[in-house]
C-alpha positions as CSV (number, residue, x, y, z in Angstrom):
1,X,-93.5,-36.1,99.1
2,X,-89.7,-35.5,98.7
3,X,-88.3,-32.0,99.4
4,X,-86.1,-30.7,96.4
5,X,-85.7,-27.2,97.6
6,X,-81.8,-27.2,97.9
7,X,-81.6,-29.4,95.0
8,X,-78.0,-28.2,92.9
9,X,-79.9,-27.7,89.7
10,X,-83.0,-26.1,88.4
11,X,-85.7,-29.2,89.3
12,X,-88.9,-28.8,88.9
13,X,-92.2,-30.8,89.8
14,X,-95.6,-31.0,87.9
15,X,-99.1,-32.7,87.8
16,X,-100.6,-34.1,84.6
17,X,-102.1,-30.9,83.8
18,X,-98.9,-29.0,83.9
19,X,-99.6,-27.6,87.0
20,X,-96.5,-26.8,89.2
21,X,-96.2,-28.5,92.0
22,X,-92.8,-27.8,93.5
23,X,-89.4,-26.4,92.6
24,X,-85.6,-26.1,93.4
25,X,-84.4,-22.8,94.8
26,X,-82.2,-22.7,91.6
27,X,-85.4,-23.1,89.5
28,X,-86.9,-20.1,91.2
29,X,-83.5,-18.3,90.9
30,X,-83.5,-19.0,87.2
31,X,-87.4,-18.8,86.0
32,X,-90.1,-15.9,86.7
33,X,-92.8,-16.7,88.9
34,X,-95.2,-19.3,87.2
35,X,-97.9,-21.7,87.5
36,X,-98.0,-24.2,84.6
37,X,-95.3,-25.1,82.6
38,X,-96.2,-23.4,79.5
39,X,-95.5,-20.3,81.2
40,X,-91.9,-21.0,80.9
41,X,-91.2,-22.7,77.9
42,X,-91.0,-21.0,74.8
43,X,-93.8,-21.5,71.9
44,X,-91.5,-23.4,69.5
45,X,-90.6,-26.0,71.9
46,X,-94.1,-26.6,73.2
47,X,-94.6,-29.8,70.6
48,X,-91.6,-31.6,71.8
49,X,-92.4,-30.7,75.2
50,X,-95.4,-32.3,74.7
51,X,-94.0,-35.4,72.6
52,X,-91.8,-35.9,75.5
53,X,-94.7,-35.8,78.5
54,X,-96.4,-38.9,75.7
55,X,-93.5,-41.1,76.8
56,X,-93.7,-44.1,79.2
57,X,-90.1,-43.7,79.8
58,X,-87.3,-40.9,80.6
59,X,-86.7,-38.6,78.2
60,X,-83.8,-36.2,77.1
61,X,-84.1,-33.5,75.0
62,X,-83.3,-29.7,74.6
63,X,-86.3,-27.2,75.1
64,X,-86.2,-23.3,74.9
65,X,-87.3,-21.6,77.7
66,X,-88.2,-18.1,79.1
67,X,-86.0,-17.1,82.2
68,X,-85.5,-13.8,84.2
69,X,-82.4,-12.8,82.5
70,X,-83.2,-14.1,78.6
71,X,-86.9,-14.7,77.3
72,X,-85.2,-17.2,75.1
73,X,-82.4,-19.8,76.3
74,X,-81.5,-23.2,75.5
75,X,-81.7,-26.1,78.3
76,X,-80.6,-29.8,78.4
77,X,-83.7,-30.9,80.3
78,X,-84.4,-34.7,81.9
79,X,-88.1,-35.7,82.2
80,X,-89.3,-38.7,84.1
81,X,-92.7,-39.8,86.0
82,X,-92.4,-41.0,89.2
83,X,-94.4,-40.7,92.4
84,X,-97.5,-39.3,90.3
85,X,-95.9,-36.3,89.2
86,X,-93.1,-35.1,86.8
87,X,-89.8,-34.4,87.5
88,X,-88.1,-32.3,85.5
89,X,-84.3,-31.2,85.3
90,X,-83.2,-27.9,82.9
91,X,-79.4,-27.4,83.3
92,X,-78.9,-24.3,81.2
93,X,-77.1,-24.6,77.7
94,X,-75.7,-20.8,77.3
95,X,-72.4,-22.0,78.6
96,X,-71.7,-24.8,76.5
97,X,-73.3,-22.2,73.6
98,X,-70.6,-19.3,74.5
99,X,-67.9,-21.6,74.3
100,X,-68.8,-22.7,71.1
101,X,-69.7,-19.1,69.9
102,X,-66.0,-18.8,71.4
103,X,-64.2,-21.2,69.4
104,X,-66.1,-20.1,66.0
105,X,-65.1,-16.1,67.0
106,X,-61.3,-17.8,67.4
107,X,-61.5,-19.7,64.3
108,X,-62.9,-16.8,62.2
109,X,-59.9,-14.5,63.4
110,X,-57.6,-16.9,62.7
111,X,-58.9,-17.5,59.0
112,X,-59.1,-13.9,58.7
113,X,-55.7,-13.8,59.2
114,X,-55.0,-16.6,57.0
115,X,-56.7,-14.9,54.1
116,X,-55.0,-11.8,54.9
117,X,-51.5,-14.1,54.9
118,X,-53.1,-15.1,51.5
119,X,-53.9,-12.1,50.2
120,X,-50.6,-10.5,50.8
121,X,-48.5,-13.8,49.2
122,X,-50.9,-13.7,46.5
123,X,-50.3,-9.7,45.7
124,X,-46.4,-10.3,46.1
125,X,-46.8,-13.5,43.6
126,X,-49.0,-11.5,41.2
127,X,-45.9,-8.8,41.2
128,X,-43.5,-11.4,40.7
129,X,-45.2,-12.8,38.0
130,X,-45.7,-9.1,36.5
131,X,-42.3,-8.8,37.0
132,X,-41.2,-11.9,35.3
133,X,-43.8,-11.1,32.1
134,X,-41.6,-7.8,32.1
135,X,-38.4,-9.4,31.7
136,X,-39.9,-12.1,29.0
137,X,-39.9,-9.3,26.5
138,X,-36.1,-7.7,26.5
139,X,-35.6,-5.0,23.7
140,X,-32.4,-5.4,22.4
141,X,-30.9,-2.7,19.7
142,X,-28.6,-4.5,16.8
143,X,-28.0,-1.5,14.7
144,X,-28.8,2.0,14.3
145,X,-32.3,1.9,13.3
146,X,-32.9,-1.8,13.9
147,X,-34.0,-3.5,17.5
148,X,-34.7,-7.2,18.6
149,X,-37.5,-8.4,21.0
150,X,-36.9,-11.9,22.4
151,X,-40.0,-13.4,23.5
152,X,-39.5,-16.0,26.3
153,X,-42.0,-18.3,28.2
154,X,-46.0,-18.3,27.8
155,X,-47.4,-15.9,25.1
156,X,-50.4,-15.0,26.5
157,X,-52.1,-11.2,26.4
158,X,-50.9,-10.4,29.6
159,X,-47.0,-10.9,28.0
160,X,-48.2,-8.4,25.2
161,X,-50.0,-5.8,27.4
162,X,-46.9,-6.0,29.7
163,X,-44.6,-5.4,27.3
164,X,-46.4,-3.3,24.5
165,X,-45.7,0.3,26.0
166,X,-42.5,0.0,26.2
167,X,-42.0,-1.4,23.4
168,X,-43.3,1.1,21.6
169,X,-41.7,3.9,23.6
170,X,-38.0,2.3,23.0
171,X,-38.9,2.1,19.3
172,X,-40.3,5.6,18.8
173,X,-37.7,7.0,21.3
174,X,-34.8,5.2,19.4
175,X,-36.1,6.2,16.4
176,X,-35.5,2.5,15.1
177,X,-37.1,1.4,11.5
178,X,-37.4,-2.2,12.1
179,X,-38.3,-4.8,14.9
180,X,-37.4,-7.9,15.2
181,X,-39.7,-10.4,16.9
182,X,-37.7,-13.7,18.4
183,X,-40.6,-16.5,19.0
184,X,-37.5,-19.2,19.3
185,X,-38.2,-19.0,23.0
186,X,-42.1,-19.5,22.9
187,X,-43.9,-22.8,23.3
188,X,-47.7,-22.7,22.4
189,X,-49.3,-19.6,21.5
190,X,-52.9,-18.6,23.4
191,X,-55.5,-16.9,20.8
192,X,-55.3,-13.8,23.4
193,X,-51.6,-13.6,22.8
194,X,-51.5,-13.6,19.1
195,X,-54.3,-11.3,19.3
196,X,-52.6,-8.5,21.3
197,X,-49.9,-9.0,18.9
198,X,-51.7,-8.5,15.9
199,X,-52.4,-5.1,17.6
200,X,-49.1,-4.1,18.7
201,X,-47.8,-5.1,15.3
202,X,-50.8,-2.1,14.1
203,X,-49.5,0.2,16.4
204,X,-46.0,0.1,15.2
205,X,-47.2,0.4,11.7
206,X,-49.1,3.4,12.2
207,X,-45.4,4.8,14.2
208,X,-43.5,3.9,10.7
209,X,-42.0,1.0,11.7
210,X,-42.0,-2.1,9.8
211,X,-41.9,-5.4,12.2
212,X,-40.4,-9.1,11.1
213,X,-41.6,-12.3,13.1
214,X,-38.7,-14.7,13.5
215,X,-38.3,-18.4,14.3
216,X,-41.7,-19.2,14.2
217,X,-42.7,-23.2,14.6
218,X,-44.8,-25.1,11.9
219,X,-47.4,-25.3,15.0
220,X,-47.2,-21.3,15.5
221,X,-47.7,-20.6,12.1
222,X,-50.8,-22.5,11.9
223,X,-52.1,-20.3,15.1
224,X,-51.4,-17.0,13.1
225,X,-53.0,-18.5,10.1
226,X,-56.1,-19.0,12.0
227,X,-56.3,-15.3,12.5
228,X,-58.0,-14.7,9.0
229,X,-56.7,-11.3,9.1
230,X,-53.2,-11.2,7.4
231,X,-50.3,-9.6,9.7
232,X,-48.6,-6.9,8.2
233,X,-45.2,-8.2,9.3
234,X,-42.6,-10.3,7.4
235,X,-41.7,-13.7,8.0
236,X,-38.4,-15.0,8.8
237,X,-36.7,-18.5,9.7
238,X,-33.7,-18.0,11.7
239,X,-32.8,-14.8,14.3
240,X,-29.1,-15.6,14.0
241,X,-28.9,-15.2,10.3
242,X,-31.1,-12.3,10.1
243,X,-28.4,-10.3,12.6
244,X,-25.5,-11.0,10.8
245,X,-27.4,-9.9,7.5
246,X,-28.1,-6.4,9.3
247,X,-24.3,-6.3,11.2
248,X,-22.8,-7.2,7.8
249,X,-24.9,-4.4,6.1
């Protein structure tokens, strides 16, 4: 019988009944005292171990085993039959798992850091977009009682909601009687933007301020007509002519 005492690995020999024959010092240090292999193999791995025993050639597989340090530890195992006994070498995979866990943790930290940076960039972008929206509806006084709001960019709910308070306050505090809304700088109209604009016109009407809509394209007029509710405002085609008429009066 070979002497496996000093084999530098957890090395175990056992018979067909799974009864221990011999083991290396490393195996003794690693596993609790046992007489049969079932005592140190986790229940969930017994079927896999049994299939390996039934094979007629060397088998390499993973087993979950009970050790002195942990009730469930993962091992990479090699099993073979020679000299009327089974030979089992068990190499702990804990180091591999720890290494992988370390890599996962590093990746998670990098991901968290990246997400935080993206969040900061997102917040800055949202603030920039908010600022752009607020600059996309400048309010200009063209006479003592008349002001003009020049719309630019995308005509959506955000554009109106970001500016309606400023428009209403300037119109009221400036004692305006009429506000001209110029659409020459607008392309397509979003339905939610038109809905919000209707609300703004109603709000100004309650304050006693009349509204005029200027520079609508035929396509934009179609969007307003689709609302089904008449907009309480006058429609004019050319801002230049309207301003000239107010300045001349």
